[in-house]
All heavy atoms as TSV, in Angstrom:
chain	resi	resn	atom	element	x	y	z
A	1	MET	N	N	-54.962	-14.621	6.603
A	1	MET	CA	C	-53.834	-13.843	6.100
A	1	MET	C	C	-52.856	-13.524	7.221
A	1	MET	O	O	-51.663	-13.468	6.993
A	1	MET	CB	C	-54.389	-12.558	5.457
A	1	MET	CG	C	-53.371	-11.775	4.688
A	1	MET	SD	S	-52.907	-12.675	3.202
A	1	MET	CE	C	-51.757	-11.562	2.487
A	2	GLY	N	N	-53.364	-13.314	8.434
A	2	GLY	CA	C	-52.511	-12.956	9.562
A	2	GLY	C	C	-51.514	-14.029	9.936
A	2	GLY	O	O	-50.329	-13.723	10.134
A	3	PRO	N	N	-51.945	-15.293	10.056
A	3	PRO	CA	C	-50.975	-16.343	10.410
A	3	PRO	C	C	-49.882	-16.543	9.358
A	3	PRO	O	O	-48.768	-16.905	9.689
A	3	PRO	CB	C	-51.838	-17.602	10.529
A	3	PRO	CG	C	-53.212	-17.099	10.783
A	3	PRO	CD	C	-53.304	-15.785	10.073
A	4	ILE	N	N	-50.194	-16.269	8.098
A	4	ILE	CA	C	-49.183	-16.415	7.045
A	4	ILE	C	C	-48.086	-15.372	7.222
A	4	ILE	O	O	-46.892	-15.669	7.099
A	4	ILE	CB	C	-49.839	-16.312	5.647
A	4	ILE	CG1	C	-50.803	-17.475	5.445
A	4	ILE	CG2	C	-48.783	-16.268	4.550
A	4	ILE	CD1	C	-51.595	-17.385	4.163
A	5	ILE	N	N	-48.484	-14.133	7.545
A	5	ILE	CA	C	-47.508	-13.056	7.753
A	5	ILE	C	C	-46.628	-13.372	8.958
A	5	ILE	O	O	-45.415	-13.180	8.929
A	5	ILE	CB	C	-48.233	-11.707	7.915
A	5	ILE	CG1	C	-48.933	-11.335	6.608
A	5	ILE	CG2	C	-47.254	-10.617	8.321
A	5	ILE	CD1	C	-49.786	-10.096	6.703
A	6	LEU	N	N	-47.232	-13.873	10.036
A	6	LEU	CA	C	-46.451	-14.231	11.218
A	6	LEU	C	C	-45.480	-15.374	10.918
A	6	LEU	O	O	-44.344	-15.371	11.398
A	6	LEU	CB	C	-47.381	-14.626	12.361
A	6	LEU	CG	C	-48.185	-13.474	12.980
A	6	LEU	CD1	C	-49.135	-14.012	14.045
A	6	LEU	CD2	C	-47.254	-12.441	13.578
A	7	ALA	N	N	-45.906	-16.337	10.116
A	7	ALA	CA	C	-45.021	-17.444	9.754
A	7	ALA	C	C	-43.855	-16.948	8.909
A	7	ALA	O	O	-42.707	-17.373	9.108
A	7	ALA	CB	C	-45.813	-18.510	9.001
A	8	VAL	N	N	-44.118	-16.054	7.976
A	8	VAL	CA	C	-43.051	-15.501	7.137
A	8	VAL	C	C	-42.072	-14.710	7.992
A	8	VAL	O	O	-40.847	-14.836	7.829
A	8	VAL	CB	C	-43.652	-14.637	6.000
A	8	VAL	CG1	C	-42.559	-13.846	5.295
A	8	VAL	CG2	C	-44.401	-15.507	5.014
A	9	LEU	N	N	-42.588	-13.910	8.915
A	9	LEU	CA	C	-41.702	-13.142	9.803
A	9	LEU	C	C	-40.864	-14.074	10.679
A	9	LEU	O	O	-39.689	-13.808	10.942
A	9	LEU	CB	C	-42.522	-12.172	10.660
A	9	LEU	CG	C	-43.095	-10.966	9.933
A	9	LEU	CD1	C	-43.952	-10.132	10.876
A	9	LEU	CD2	C	-41.987	-10.119	9.348
A	10	GLY	N	N	-41.458	-15.158	11.137
A	10	GLY	CA	C	-40.714	-16.130	11.938
A	10	GLY	C	C	-39.597	-16.778	11.146
A	10	GLY	O	O	-38.482	-16.948	11.655
A	11	VAL	N	N	-39.872	-17.150	9.903
A	11	VAL	CA	C	-38.843	-17.759	9.061
A	11	VAL	C	C	-37.724	-16.768	8.782
A	11	VAL	O	O	-36.535	-17.118	8.822
A	11	VAL	CB	C	-39.477	-18.282	7.748
A	11	VAL	CG1	C	-38.400	-18.684	6.743
A	11	VAL	CG2	C	-40.404	-19.445	8.039
A	12	VAL	N	N	-38.076	-15.522	8.529
A	12	VAL	CA	C	-37.060	-14.493	8.275
A	12	VAL	C	C	-36.200	-14.285	9.525
A	12	VAL	O	O	-34.973	-14.159	9.439
A	12	VAL	CB	C	-37.724	-13.178	7.817
A	12	VAL	CG1	C	-36.722	-12.032	7.805
A	12	VAL	CG2	C	-38.336	-13.351	6.433
A	13	LEU	N	N	-36.826	-14.257	10.679
A	13	LEU	CA	C	-36.085	-14.072	11.921
A	13	LEU	C	C	-35.134	-15.248	12.179
A	13	LEU	O	O	-33.972	-15.047	12.544
A	13	LEU	CB	C	-37.065	-13.917	13.094
A	13	LEU	CG	C	-36.443	-13.671	14.458
A	13	LEU	CD1	C	-35.674	-12.368	14.461
A	13	LEU	CD2	C	-37.504	-13.664	15.528
A	14	ILE	N	N	-35.610	-16.449	11.962
A	14	ILE	CA	C	-34.757	-17.620	12.147
A	14	ILE	C	C	-33.603	-17.614	11.138
A	14	ILE	O	O	-32.460	-17.911	11.487
A	14	ILE	CB	C	-35.593	-18.909	12.035
A	14	ILE	CG1	C	-36.543	-19.003	13.231
A	14	ILE	CG2	C	-34.707	-20.132	11.943
A	14	ILE	CD1	C	-37.545	-20.134	13.140
A	15	ALA	N	N	-33.872	-17.233	9.909
A	15	ALA	CA	C	-32.819	-17.168	8.900
A	15	ALA	C	C	-31.766	-16.119	9.275
A	15	ALA	O	O	-30.570	-16.333	9.087
A	15	ALA	CB	C	-33.421	-16.848	7.531
A	16	PHE	N	N	-32.209	-14.997	9.830
A	16	PHE	CA	C	-31.274	-13.953	10.253
A	16	PHE	C	C	-30.391	-14.443	11.397
A	16	PHE	O	O	-29.183	-14.200	11.417
A	16	PHE	CB	C	-32.063	-12.703	10.670
A	16	PHE	CG	C	-31.180	-11.591	11.149
A	16	PHE	CD1	C	-30.435	-10.840	10.253
A	16	PHE	CD2	C	-31.096	-11.291	12.499
A	16	PHE	CE1	C	-29.618	-9.821	10.697
A	16	PHE	CE2	C	-30.292	-10.272	12.947
A	16	PHE	CZ	C	-29.547	-9.527	12.046
A	17	VAL	N	N	-30.974	-15.146	12.348
A	17	VAL	CA	C	-30.202	-15.673	13.471
A	17	VAL	C	C	-29.193	-16.707	12.985
A	17	VAL	O	O	-28.030	-16.713	13.413
A	17	VAL	CB	C	-31.150	-16.259	14.542
A	17	VAL	CG1	C	-30.373	-17.039	15.587
A	17	VAL	CG2	C	-31.966	-15.156	15.198
A	18	VAL	N	N	-29.603	-17.579	12.064
A	18	VAL	CA	C	-28.681	-18.589	11.526
A	18	VAL	C	C	-27.551	-17.920	10.757
A	18	VAL	O	O	-26.383	-18.321	10.869
A	18	VAL	CB	C	-29.453	-19.588	10.635
A	18	VAL	CG1	C	-28.508	-20.469	9.832
A	18	VAL	CG2	C	-30.383	-20.428	11.490
A	19	LEU	N	N	-27.845	-16.893	9.991
A	19	LEU	CA	C	-26.811	-16.181	9.248
A	19	LEU	C	C	-25.818	-15.513	10.196
A	19	LEU	O	O	-24.606	-15.591	10.005
A	19	LEU	CB	C	-27.455	-15.138	8.326
A	19	LEU	CG	C	-26.486	-14.274	7.517
A	19	LEU	CD1	C	-25.734	-15.135	6.511
A	19	LEU	CD2	C	-27.233	-13.159	6.813
A	20	ALA	N	N	-26.332	-14.858	11.235
A	20	ALA	CA	C	-25.458	-14.201	12.204
A	20	ALA	C	C	-24.607	-15.228	12.942
A	20	ALA	O	O	-23.431	-14.994	13.222
A	20	ALA	CB	C	-26.297	-13.382	13.182
A	21	TRP	N	N	-25.173	-16.376	13.250
A	21	TRP	CA	C	-24.435	-17.422	13.958
A	21	TRP	C	C	-23.329	-17.995	13.067
A	21	TRP	O	O	-22.221	-18.255	13.523
A	21	TRP	CB	C	-25.399	-18.533	14.373
A	21	TRP	CG	C	-24.757	-19.584	15.219
A	21	TRP	CD1	C	-24.049	-20.670	14.798
A	21	TRP	CD2	C	-24.767	-19.652	16.638
A	21	TRP	NE1	N	-23.619	-21.408	15.855
A	21	TRP	CE2	C	-24.050	-20.806	17.010
A	21	TRP	CE3	C	-25.331	-18.851	17.629
A	21	TRP	CZ2	C	-23.867	-21.164	18.335
A	21	TRP	CZ3	C	-25.147	-19.218	18.946
A	21	TRP	CH2	C	-24.426	-20.354	19.290
A	22	SER	N	N	-23.603	-18.155	11.780
A	22	SER	CA	C	-22.613	-18.734	10.882
A	22	SER	C	C	-21.453	-17.783	10.627
A	22	SER	O	O	-20.350	-18.218	10.323
A	22	SER	CB	C	-23.264	-19.119	9.560
A	22	SER	OG	O	-23.668	-17.964	8.857
A	23	ARG	N	N	-21.687	-16.485	10.742
A	23	ARG	CA	C	-20.609	-15.515	10.529
A	23	ARG	C	C	-19.707	-15.405	11.748
A	23	ARG	O	O	-18.661	-14.783	11.682
A	23	ARG	CB	C	-21.191	-14.150	10.198
A	23	ARG	CG	C	-21.876	-14.139	8.839
A	23	ARG	CD	C	-22.313	-12.780	8.464
A	23	ARG	NE	N	-21.161	-11.883	8.488
A	23	ARG	CZ	C	-21.075	-10.770	7.796
A	23	ARG	NH1	N	-22.062	-10.411	7.037
A	23	ARG	NH2	N	-20.019	-9.996	7.865
A	24	GLY	N	N	-20.109	-15.940	12.871
A	24	GLY	CA	C	-19.247	-15.933	14.047
A	24	GLY	C	C	-19.421	-14.722	14.932
A	24	GLY	O	O	-18.618	-14.480	15.818
A	25	GLY	N	N	-20.406	-13.933	14.700
A	25	GLY	CA	C	-20.648	-12.779	15.555
A	25	GLY	C	C	-19.711	-11.631	15.244
A	25	GLY	O	O	-19.078	-11.565	14.192
A	26	GLU	N	N	-19.590	-10.724	16.190
A	26	GLU	CA	C	-18.771	-9.541	15.992
A	26	GLU	C	C	-17.308	-9.879	16.209
A	26	GLU	O	O	-16.930	-10.487	17.199
A	26	GLU	CB	C	-19.206	-8.454	16.980
A	26	GLU	CG	C	-18.471	-7.148	16.793
A	26	GLU	CD	C	-18.977	-6.068	17.719
A	26	GLU	OE1	O	-20.030	-6.271	18.327
A	26	GLU	OE2	O	-18.309	-5.043	17.836
A	27	VAL	N	N	-16.469	-9.484	15.260
A	27	VAL	CA	C	-15.035	-9.751	15.341
A	27	VAL	C	C	-14.345	-8.500	15.864
A	27	VAL	O	O	-14.520	-7.418	15.289
A	27	VAL	CB	C	-14.478	-10.132	13.945
A	27	VAL	CG1	C	-12.984	-10.360	14.017
A	27	VAL	CG2	C	-15.189	-11.352	13.418
A	28	PRO	N	N	-13.587	-8.600	16.951
A	28	PRO	CA	C	-12.902	-7.409	17.464
A	28	PRO	C	C	-11.818	-6.936	16.502
A	28	PRO	O	O	-11.139	-7.747	15.869
A	28	PRO	CB	C	-12.297	-7.878	18.786
A	28	PRO	CG	C	-12.197	-9.354	18.660
A	28	PRO	CD	C	-13.330	-9.775	17.764
A	29	THR	N	N	-11.685	-5.646	16.390
A	29	THR	CA	C	-10.683	-5.083	15.488
A	29	THR	C	C	-9.579	-4.433	16.305
A	29	THR	O	O	-9.790	-4.006	17.447
A	29	THR	CB	C	-11.316	-4.020	14.569
A	29	THR	OG1	O	-11.918	-3.010	15.373
A	29	THR	CG2	C	-12.365	-4.649	13.680
A	30	GLN	N	N	-8.400	-4.346	15.725
A	30	GLN	CA	C	-7.280	-3.692	16.379
A	30	GLN	C	C	-7.114	-2.301	15.814
A	30	GLN	O	O	-7.371	-2.046	14.645
A	30	GLN	CB	C	-5.985	-4.483	16.158
A	30	GLN	CG	C	-5.957	-5.815	16.875
A	30	GLN	CD	C	-4.637	-6.524	16.657
A	30	GLN	OE1	O	-3.882	-6.169	15.773
A	30	GLN	NE2	N	-4.379	-7.533	17.468
A	31	ARG	N	N	-6.655	-1.398	16.680
A	31	ARG	CA	C	-6.426	-0.029	16.252
A	31	ARG	C	C	-5.117	0.030	15.464
A	31	ARG	O	O	-4.101	-0.501	15.891
A	31	ARG	CB	C	-6.350	0.879	17.472
A	31	ARG	CG	C	-6.165	2.319	17.132
A	31	ARG	CD	C	-6.209	3.159	18.373
A	31	ARG	NE	N	-5.942	4.539	18.046
A	31	ARG	CZ	C	-5.889	5.516	18.927
A	31	ARG	NH1	N	-6.091	5.249	20.193
A	31	ARG	NH2	N	-5.641	6.744	18.563
A	32	VAL	N	N	-5.150	0.685	14.318
A	32	VAL	CA	C	-3.972	0.823	13.476
A	32	VAL	C	C	-3.611	2.288	13.410
A	32	VAL	O	O	-4.421	3.130	13.031
A	32	VAL	CB	C	-4.239	0.281	12.051
A	32	VAL	CG1	C	-3.028	0.491	11.168
A	32	VAL	CG2	C	-4.620	-1.183	12.114
A	33	GLU	N	N	-2.370	2.605	13.814
A	33	GLU	CA	C	-1.905	3.986	13.755
A	33	GLU	C	C	-0.937	4.117	12.596
A	33	GLU	O	O	0.006	3.355	12.471
A	33	GLU	CB	C	-1.224	4.375	15.062
A	33	GLU	CG	C	-2.185	4.388	16.238
A	33	GLU	CD	C	-1.539	4.941	17.485
A	33	GLU	OE1	O	-0.456	5.535	17.372
A	33	GLU	OE2	O	-2.108	4.768	18.564
A	34	LYS	N	N	-1.188	5.095	11.754
A	34	LYS	CA	C	-0.344	5.317	10.588
A	34	LYS	C	C	0.327	6.680	10.727
A	34	LYS	O	O	-0.275	7.630	11.214
A	34	LYS	CB	C	-1.170	5.294	9.301
A	34	LYS	CG	C	-1.791	3.954	9.007
A	34	LYS	CD	C	-2.561	4.007	7.699
A	34	LYS	CE	C	-3.168	2.655	7.387
A	34	LYS	NZ	N	-3.928	2.688	6.136
A	35	THR	N	N	1.562	6.760	10.264
A	35	THR	CA	C	2.245	8.046	10.232
A	35	THR	C	C	2.014	8.679	8.872
A	35	THR	O	O	2.128	8.015	7.836
A	35	THR	CB	C	3.753	7.875	10.483
A	35	THR	OG1	O	4.265	6.971	9.521
A	35	THR	CG2	C	4.004	7.322	11.880
A	36	ILE	N	N	1.671	9.941	8.884
A	36	ILE	CA	C	1.399	10.660	7.651
A	36	ILE	C	C	2.621	11.513	7.324
A	36	ILE	O	O	2.997	12.370	8.133
A	36	ILE	CB	C	0.147	11.540	7.785
A	36	ILE	CG1	C	-1.058	10.661	8.127
A	36	ILE	CG2	C	-0.090	12.333	6.503
A	36	ILE	CD1	C	-2.297	11.450	8.430
A	37	PRO	N	N	3.285	11.293	6.204
A	37	PRO	CA	C	4.456	12.102	5.870
A	37	PRO	C	C	4.052	13.545	5.575
A	37	PRO	O	O	3.071	13.804	4.882
A	37	PRO	CB	C	5.029	11.418	4.635
A	37	PRO	CG	C	3.878	10.670	4.052
A	37	PRO	CD	C	2.985	10.296	5.199
A	38	LEU	N	N	4.826	14.471	6.129
A	38	LEU	CA	C	4.541	15.888	5.910
A	38	LEU	C	C	5.139	16.333	4.580
A	38	LEU	O	O	6.127	15.753	4.122
A	38	LEU	CB	C	5.141	16.716	7.051
A	38	LEU	CG	C	4.544	16.464	8.424
A	38	LEU	CD1	C	5.319	17.249	9.473
A	38	LEU	CD2	C	3.088	16.863	8.461
A	39	PRO	N	N	4.570	17.370	3.976
A	39	PRO	CA	C	5.180	17.903	2.744
A	39	PRO	C	C	6.565	18.481	3.029
A	39	PRO	O	O	6.899	18.780	4.165
A	39	PRO	CB	C	4.214	19.012	2.309
A	39	PRO	CG	C	2.995	18.838	3.115
A	39	PRO	CD	C	3.330	18.004	4.306
A	40	ALA	N	N	7.368	18.651	2.003
A	40	ALA	CA	C	8.742	19.133	2.171
A	40	ALA	C	C	8.765	20.539	2.768
A	40	ALA	O	O	9.657	20.889	3.530
A	40	ALA	CB	C	9.459	19.111	0.834
A	41	ALA	N	N	7.800	21.388	2.462
A	41	ALA	CA	C	7.789	22.756	2.970
A	41	ALA	C	C	7.505	22.791	4.466
A	41	ALA	O	O	7.968	23.681	5.168
A	41	ALA	CB	C	6.744	23.576	2.225
A	42	ALA	N	N	6.767	21.830	4.974
A	42	ALA	CA	C	6.405	21.829	6.383
A	42	ALA	C	C	7.435	21.117	7.249
A	42	ALA	O	O	7.351	21.163	8.459
A	42	ALA	CB	C	5.041	21.175	6.572
A	43	SER	N	N	8.423	20.481	6.640
A	43	SER	CA	C	9.375	19.709	7.427
A	43	SER	C	C	10.533	20.557	7.933
A	43	SER	O	O	11.349	20.062	8.691
A	43	SER	CB	C	9.914	18.541	6.601
A	43	SER	OG	O	10.614	19.044	5.481
A	44	GLY	N	N	10.655	21.802	7.521
A	44	GLY	CA	C	11.738	22.673	8.002
A	44	GLY	C	C	11.541	23.034	9.463
A	44	GLY	O	O	10.435	23.031	9.985
A	45	THR	N	N	12.651	23.394	10.142
A	45	THR	CA	C	12.555	23.722	11.563
A	45	THR	C	C	12.107	25.157	11.781
A	45	THR	O	O	11.616	25.495	12.848
A	45	THR	CB	C	13.911	23.498	12.250
A	45	THR	OG1	O	14.894	24.282	11.583
A	45	THR	CG2	C	14.283	22.023	12.202
A	46	ALA	N	N	12.297	26.026	10.807
A	46	ALA	CA	C	11.923	27.423	10.971
A	46	ALA	C	C	10.428	27.595	10.709
A	46	ALA	O	O	9.854	26.958	9.838
A	46	ALA	CB	C	12.696	28.295	9.994
A	47	GLY	N	N	9.815	28.478	11.495
A	47	GLY	CA	C	8.406	28.753	11.314
A	47	GLY	C	C	8.200	29.670	10.116
A	47	GLY	O	O	9.154	30.179	9.531
A	48	PRO	N	N	6.967	29.937	9.760
A	48	PRO	CA	C	6.719	30.777	8.569
A	48	PRO	C	C	7.094	32.236	8.784
A	48	PRO	O	O	7.411	32.933	7.839
A	48	PRO	CB	C	5.216	30.634	8.340
A	48	PRO	CG	C	4.656	30.176	9.644
A	48	PRO	CD	C	5.748	29.422	10.328
A	49	ASP	N	N	7.108	32.734	10.053
A	49	ASP	CA	C	7.410	34.141	10.291
A	49	ASP	C	C	8.904	34.417	10.383
A	49	ASP	O	O	9.326	35.554	10.271
A	49	ASP	CB	C	6.720	34.613	11.577
A	49	ASP	CG	C	5.206	34.602	11.442
A	49	ASP	OD1	O	4.733	34.679	10.292
A	49	ASP	OD2	O	4.523	34.495	12.459
A	50	THR	N	N	9.734	33.417	10.630
A	50	THR	CA	C	11.166	33.661	10.829
A	50	THR	C	C	11.887	33.917	9.509
A	50	THR	O	O	12.978	34.446	9.494
A	50	THR	CB	C	11.817	32.465	11.549
A	50	THR	OG1	O	11.591	31.299	10.770
A	50	THR	CG2	C	11.233	32.287	12.934
A	51	ALA	N	N	11.314	33.541	8.393
A	51	ALA	CA	C	11.970	33.756	7.108
A	51	ALA	C	C	11.780	35.172	6.587
A	51	ALA	O	O	12.479	35.611	5.691
A	51	ALA	CB	C	11.429	32.767	6.081
A	52	LEU	N	N	10.860	35.945	7.179
A	52	LEU	CA	C	10.594	37.301	6.714
A	52	LEU	C	C	11.502	38.297	7.413
A	52	LEU	O	O	11.753	38.191	8.613
A	52	LEU	CB	C	9.144	37.676	6.995
A	52	LEU	CG	C	8.070	36.788	6.309
A	52	LEU	CD1	C	6.687	37.192	6.790
A	52	LEU	CD2	C	8.172	36.929	4.816
A	53	PRO	N	N	12.035	39.272	6.688
A	53	PRO	CA	C	12.853	40.304	7.348
A	53	PRO	C	C	11.968	41.232	8.187
A	53	PRO	O	O	10.812	41.484	7.849
A	53	PRO	CB	C	13.479	41.066	6.176
A	53	PRO	CG	C	12.562	40.801	5.015
A	53	PRO	CD	C	11.969	39.433	5.259
A	54	GLU	N	N	12.524	41.717	9.277
A	54	GLU	CA	C	11.737	42.597	10.150
A	54	GLU	C	C	11.766	44.009	9.604
A	54	GLU	O	O	12.740	44.450	9.017
A	54	GLU	CB	C	12.312	42.567	11.570
A	54	GLU	CG	C	12.103	41.210	12.220
A	54	GLU	CD	C	12.350	41.289	13.734
A	54	GLU	OE1	O	12.287	42.387	14.272
A	54	GLU	OE2	O	12.611	40.247	14.316
A	55	GLY	N	N	10.691	44.725	9.875
A	55	GLY	CA	C	10.684	46.125	9.501
A	55	GLY	C	C	9.696	46.342	8.474
A	55	GLY	O	O	9.249	46.974	7.763
């Protein structure tokens, strides 16, 4: 029973290596920077405290 398990593990390992080789290995990715549009309320130049009257 032991040699059968080792043979199965060997076949699985070889199949995994062949699959990884056929995919071409790790493909490098590029960093993508996206701009997130702000809501209309946050786009004003005045801060939240400047709109309140003092006192």
